[in-house]
N, C-alpha and C positions, 0 to 999 in steps of 0.2 A: 368852470360854473359858476355865477356871476352871484352873489351874495343872496341875503334870503329877500328881497322886494322887487326881486324876478322873475320874471313869470316861471320861467325851467325851476329857478328851487320849488317856486312853491307847488309845481306839479308834480315834480320827484318826492320832497315830501308829504303829498297828496296821496297817489301811487305808492309810496311803501306805509302810514298808517293806516291804509282802507286795505292792504295788504296782509301787513301786522292782525289786525281786528281781525281777519277772516283766521288768520291760524289759529289765534289765540283761541278762537272760537271753534275751531275744531279737534287743537288737546283739550277743551271743556267737552267736546263731544266725545273724547275718547276717554275719561274719567280723569285727565290731568289738570286738576284744576289748578293747582300750584303753577305751571307753567305757564297756564293761559292766564292766569290774573298776574302775574310777572310780566306776561308781554303786553295788560292793557292798562298796565301801575305805568308801562314805559310810554305808552300811546299819550296817557292820561299828561303824564310833564312833555312831551314834545309839542303838544296842541296846547298849551300853557302860553299864555296871549303875551307873557311878556315874555319868550321867549325868543320865536320867531311873529310874531304880532299873531292876528286874528284867522283861529280855521272851526269857525261854530259847527258846520256841518262833521267833521270829523271828529270834536271834541265831544257834540252829540250825540253821534257816533259809537263812540269809547266808551260814553256815561252809559246810553244803554246796553249797551252788551255788557258793562261792570256790574248794571244794573242786573240783569238776568243771569248772571252769572251767582249772583248773592239769594238770587231768587231761588234758581234752581239746589242752592246748597242751605237753604231753609232758613237764612240770614235777610226777613225779610223789614223790616227798618229800616234795613241796608242797601236794600234794594229797593224804598222808596225814595230814601235818598240821593242816591244818586240818580235813579229816576226826574226825580225833582231838577236838580241840577242840569240833566239831558234838557229840561222844557224848559228852564230857565236861560240857558246857553241861545236856544232858540229865539227865543222869544226876548231877551238883550239885543240880539241881534236882528230883529225885524224879521227873524224868519218863520215865524208861525205857522207859515201854511202848511209845513215840512212835518208839525207838531205830530200826526195820526199816528207813527208806530210809538212815538214815548208814552203816548198816551193810550192807547193798547198795552203796550207792558205794565204801563200806570193802573190800568184795566184788571190786569190778570196778578198784577203781585197784592192788586188789593180785596181782590177775590178769593185771592188763596189766603187770607186773613179775615175773612167772612163779611168784609165790609163794601 
């Protein structure tokens, strides 16, 4: 495998982070919140643009999932924080057209907060 700038690396990292996000949410669905959050925290670290470069869609996915877990556990202000981060990733990378899921999640949290 070549370095982090290679297509092979980027494709492999994308597949791994997508699979890890899916696995994390399966843990959450089975009420193992701690394991799910540990996996999502790892995904957040791996998608840090300073580590392997920019992966805005993966970072958005991870922030959305963290926001959903926070919502599920009643940490609504923390959910809003992570969902705003998810939205900022898209906006800062000119990817607003992919923001529907993030806005939907934000609306669900705000509704739960009575706003």
